[in-house]
C-alpha positions, 0 to 999 in steps of 0.5 A: 497856541496853548491857552488860546481858543480857535473857535473854528472847525478844521475840515480835512478833505481827502479822496482816498477813504483809507488815508482819511481813516489813517488821518482820523486815527492819528488825530485821535492818537495824538489827543490820547498821548500824554506827552502831547499836552499842547495838542490836547489843549488845542483840541479842547479849546477848539471843542475837538472840532476836526472833521474828516470828509472823504470826497473829491474836492471838486464835488463838495457843495459850495454851501458846505465849503462856505460854512467852513473856517479851515479846510485842509486839502490833501491835494495829490491830484492829476485830473482836474489839476491841483490849481483847478481844485484849489481855486474852486475851494477858494471860490466857495469859502467865506471871507476870513476862512483859511485853506491849507494844502501841501506844496512840494519843493525839489524832488517832492514836486513829483508827488506834491506840485508846487503851489505858487502865489500866482495860482490865486490871482483874480480870486479872494484867496491870498497866500498868508503863510508858507511853512517848510519842513527841513526834513521832507521838502514838503511845505504847507501853504495857508491861503486866507480868504479876503472879502473881495477878489483882487 
């Protein structure tokens, strides 16, 4: 990603204030670490636009979600269901935007429910990419917003 401009804002949504504070501190530390030149270049090319929003994803206004380029939902939820939360976020986002969330595999599904492609049927959301860590069995799902629902 070095040398590329994202020209996007990444909005991280977390319900627990302490977790959001830790995420923000981690991001700041990565930017200050001289060994993380790619992270620094990415942030500077992106004008450092990373926002941390402490909120219940179900309570975020549709207008705010519609303005976002990328939303990262830290979705360890029980009520309402993770599926409901993700479908609501997807329903409010603009075409071309992306939503990222965690998806568990194996025993990690106890903490992070698996996010199947079918969850986005009938919405504008479409699973664009899945990334899996070989160390943690927790993956990331990238959902792209289409112009129209299928």
